[in-house]
N, C-alpha and C positions, 0 to 999 in steps of 0.2 A: 504494500500500500504506500503510494507516494502522495506528497502534498501538492495539490493542483490549485493554483491561484484562480484560474479561470472557472474551474468547477465550483470553488468556494463562493465566487461572486454570483454564479448562477443559483447556488443554494440559498444565498442571501436574499434572492427574490422572494422566497417563502416568508422570511422574516420581515421583508419589506411590506408584504401584504398585511401581515399581522399588525405591524406598527402603524400603518395608515389607519386601520379601523380603530385601534385603541386610542390613537391620538385624537381623532375626530370625536370619538365617544367621550373621552375625558374632558375635552375642551367645550363641547356644546350640549351634551346631555344635562349637566347641572343647570345650564342656562334655560333649557327647555322646561325642566322640572320647576324652576323658580318662576319663570315668566308666563309659561303656558298653563301649567297645572298648579301653580301657587303653593308649592311645598316649602316648608321651613328648612333651614340648613341642616338640622338634626336628621330629618327624614331624607333629605337629599343625600347626606352622607351614608345613610343606611341603604338607599337605592343603589348608590355607586359601589356598594360591596357585593351586589348580586352576581356580577361577573366572576368575582373571586370565590363566592360560595359555590357556584357551578364548577369552577376550576378545581376547587378543593376536593370535591368528591369524584371528579372525572379524570383530571390530568394524571395523578399518580397511578391509578389502576390502568389507564390507557397506556402509559409509558411501560409498565410491567408487561401488559398484554402484547405490546408491539415487540418486546424482546423475544417473546415466545412464538409470535406469528410467523408463518412461512407461506407466501403466496407467489404466483408467477411474476408479479410486479414488485415484490419485495415485502418487507415487514412494516415499513413506515408509510408507503404510498397509499394503501387503501384508506387510511384515516384522512390523508390530505385531500384526495379527490372526492371524498364523501363530505367532509366537514366544510371545506372552503365555499362551495357553491351555495349551500344552505345558509351559511353565515352571511354571505353577500346579499342574498335576497331579503333576508330578515332585516339586515341593517338598512337597506334602501327604504323599507317600510316605516322605520322609526319616525322620521320627521313628518310623515303624512298622517300619523295617528291623531285622531280628533278626540280621543278619550284616554284617560290614564290607564284604563283596563286594556285597551288595544295596544297602547304603548308598552305596557308591561308584558303582554303576550309576545309581541315582536322582539322585545329585549331578551326574554327568556329563550326564545328560539335561537337568536343570534348567539347568546352566551353559551348555551349548551353545545352548539355546533363548533364554536371557536375553541372550546375546551377539548373537543375531540381531536382536533388536528394540530394544536399548538405544540404539545410535547413531542410527537413524532417528527415534526419538521425540524425542531431544534436538535433532537437526538441524531438526525442524519449527519450533523457536523462531525461529532467524534467517530461515527461509523466510517466516514470516508477520509478522516484526517489522522495521521500519526500523532502520538502524544506530544512530542517536542514542538509541534506546530499548532497546537490547539488554541493557544492564546492569540496567535496571529490570525488564525482562521476565525476565531470568535470576534476579533477586531473587524475583519472584513464583513462578517455577517451583521454585526451591529452597525457598521458603516451603512449598510443597505437599510437596516431598520431605522437608523437615524435619518437617512435620506427620505424615507417614508414619512417620518414625523415632521420633517421640514415642509414637505409637500402638503401634509395635512394641516399644519399650523399656519404657515405663511400663505400658501396657495389657497387653503381652505378659508382663511380669513377674508380674502378678496371675494371668494365665491359666496361666503356667508352674507356679505354685504349686498351682493346681487340677489341672492335668494337663499334662505336658511336650509333648504333641502339639498342644495348643490354639493356641499362638502360630504354629505352622506352618500350621495350617488357616485361621487368621485371615488370614495373609499370602496364601494361595492365593485365598481369596474376594475379598479387596480388589484383587488384581492383575487378576483377571478383570473385576470391575466397572469399575475405572478404565480398562482398555483398551477396553472396550465404549463407555464414555462419550466417550472421545477419538475413537473411530471414528465415533460418531453425530454429534457436535457440531462437530468440527474439519474444515473443508474445505480441502484443499490448493489452492495456486494452479493454475489450469487452463492457464496460459500460462507458458512459461519463456523467458528471454532467450537461452539457449544450447541448441543442438541436442545430442542425446545423443552423436552422433559427434564433436562438437567439445569435449566435456567431457574434460579431462585425466585420465589414469589415475592410480591411486594412486602408482605408481613414478615417473611424470613429476612429480607434485607433490612427492614426497620429494626427487627429484633437484634440483628448483628450489630447495627450502629450503636444501639444502646448498651450492648454487652461489651463492645470493643473497649479495652482498657486504655487505648491511646486517646480516645474521645475527640480526635481531630475532626472527624466527619460531623459529629454532633455539634461541636463548637462552631464550625463554619456555617452549618445550617441555622444555628441560632443567630449568628452574625448577619446572615442573609435576612432573617426575619426582622431584625432591628433596623438595618439600613433601608429595607424596603418600606417599613413604616415611615421613616423619615422622608423618603422620596415620593411614594405613592400618595400619602396624605397631603403633601404639599402640592403635587401635580393636580390631584382631583379638585382642589379648592382654589387653585391659583387664579383662574379667570374671575371667580367671585372676589378673591382678595384684591385683584386689580380693579374691579368695578367698585367695590364697597370701601376699600381702604385707600387705594391710590387715586380713585375717582376717574378711572380710565374707561373708555368704551370697551365692550366685550371683545371686539375684534383686535383691539390693541393688546389686551391681556393674552389672547391667543398668539399674537405676534411675539410677545416677550417669551412665551414658552418655545416658540420657534427659534429664538436666538439661543436659548439653552441647547436645543436640539442641534443647531448648527455647529456649535463648538463640540458637542458630543460626537457628531459625525466626523468633523475634521480631526479629532484627537483619537478616534476609534482605532485606526491603524497604528499610530505611534504607541498607544496604550498597550496593545498586544505585544509589540516588540520590546517595550520597556519591561513588561511582566516577564517575558522570556529572558531578558538580559540581566535584570537585577533581582528577579524572584517575584512570584505572584503575590505572596503574603505581604512582602515589604511594599509593593506597589499599591495594594489594596489599602493598607494602613495609611499610606501617604494621602490617598484619595479621600479617606474618611476624615482625616484631620483638616484637609483643605476645604471640604464641603461643609463641615460643621462650623468652621470659622466664618465662611462667607455668609451662611444663613444667619448666624448670630449677628453679624454686622448689619444685615438687612433689618433685623429686629430693632436694633438700637438707633439706626438713622431715622430722622424725621421724614415724614411724607414729602415735604417740600424738597428735601435733598434727593430722595429716591427718584423724584420726577424730573430732576435737572437733565436736560438733553446734552449728552457729551459729544455726539457725532451723528451723522447720517450716512448709512451705508447702502449700496445698491441691493435691491431685492428685499432685505430685511427692514429697511426704513430707519426711523429714528432709534438711537440707542441711548436710553437714559441711564442714570446710575444703577437702577435696579436691573436694567438689561445687562450692564457690564458684570454685575454680581452674578446674574444667572448664567452668563457665558463662562465664568470661572467655575461655577457649580457644574456646568456641562463637562468641562475638562476633568474635574474631580470625579464625577459620576462615571466617566469613561474608564478611569483608572480602577475603579471599584468593579463596575459591571462587566467589563471585558474579560477580566481575569478570574471572576468568581465561578462561572460554570466550568471552565477547564479545571479548576482546582477540585470541584466536586466530582467530575467524572474520572479524574485521575486518582481518586481514592478507591477505585474499584477496577474490575476487569471488563472485558468485552461482553460478558454474559449479563451484566447489570447496567449497561450504559443507559438504556431507556428508563430503567427503574430509578437510577440515581438522578437522571434528568427530571423524572417525575417528582422525586423528593425535593430537588431544587425548587421546582414550581410549587410544591406543597407548602414549603416554608415561606416563599415569597408571596404566595396566595393568602396564607394566614395573615401575613403582614398587610396585604392589600385589603383584607376584610377589616382588620383592627384599625389600620391607619385612617381611612376616610371616616369611619364611624367615630373614632376617638376625636379627630379634628373637628368633625361636624358638631358634636355635642359640646366640645370646649368653646367653639364659637357661639353656639346657642346659649349656653349657661353663663357666658361672660358678657352677655348683652351684645353679641355680634361684633366682638373685638377680633377682627380677622388677622391683626398683627400677631396674635398669640401663636399662629401657625409657625412663625419664624422662631419661636422659642422652644416648641416641642421637638422639632426635627433635630437640633443639635444634641438634645438630651438622648434621643434614640441612637444617634450616631456614636455617642460616647459609649453606650452599652455595646454597640457593634464592635467598636475597637477593643473593648475589654475581652469579648469572646474570641477575637482574632489573635490575641497575644499568645495563646497556648496552642494554636494550630500548628502541627508539626509535619503534616503530609499534604499532598496535593500539588507539589511542584512537578514540572514536566518529567516524564519517565524516559530513560535512555532506551534507544532501539538499536 
């Protein structure tokens, strides 16, 4: 098995499709729930966890199932070609819903189908990539995912101004196209080192992690939980933070998220190479420290300072102080996110790649459930003080750093 940059870019199209849908969903669904259906922040936060509740119960077993599955088109592809079209159709219906009940049903259909194909498409990366190159490959894949987020946030902001349905339709079209391209051009390995009957079950793998005296796998999974609380809670409420705390139009709040995503994209490839050169654990810890510092600065700076325009750039428009802070957060997030999945899958062997990918998403999903819910009720109980979002995230990141300190495994394996 050789490392192929071209194949990895093609595989990144799958993550591109996933990223477009989630970026549009996180940017505009809270606004629809507040403006169209008049929900309070606490209930919006709860609604924004539905995708993660679906993923919690579906992604880990689907990952384990895909480890054992054998078909003519591979063990991951059946989930991709089934889940992606259903997700795209349901997503296109969301902005057209005239009642909360219809909106809820369309959201549930989309969330369930997204949960079915997300873990298999991500597990394809370690399937076709040797261990020493997995940070670099994950950098490429996240580059494509970040590109999808930029299109969703920046291009979607202009489309939203024209018609609020257009960003959703853009996401639906792109996810179908990207899934088709992955299916056509990515060929899974035809031979596997482990037979399906010898592949450990999900519960056997979880039991092994908790019994392992080294505790490295458990510690990194807990770290993943805490840093995703910090990131997902902030992302889910940022457009409302921009609207209610900074006094910005909704589309400008989405553009600010696009500025974060832009730097995440630009630094995705370097972050993978940095992780390979100086060590994944050290790179992740540096990213946690940088991200926590930036968010804390945003909490302490007054609104008038955060809104000062520093410069204007092509495509992304005005860059205020808060935009510059978000750009640095994007760099920090790339250092963390690019190197975390390779660390998790390199704590196991080929027979459990899908399972450990599912566990990665299990803990990130638990955080994505806890994060928006926690942030939503903090805002509600504090009298809608949206600035408190910038205080909770650094605290969660400190807990993530504590968990990472004793992680001893997960660096690239020699081949």
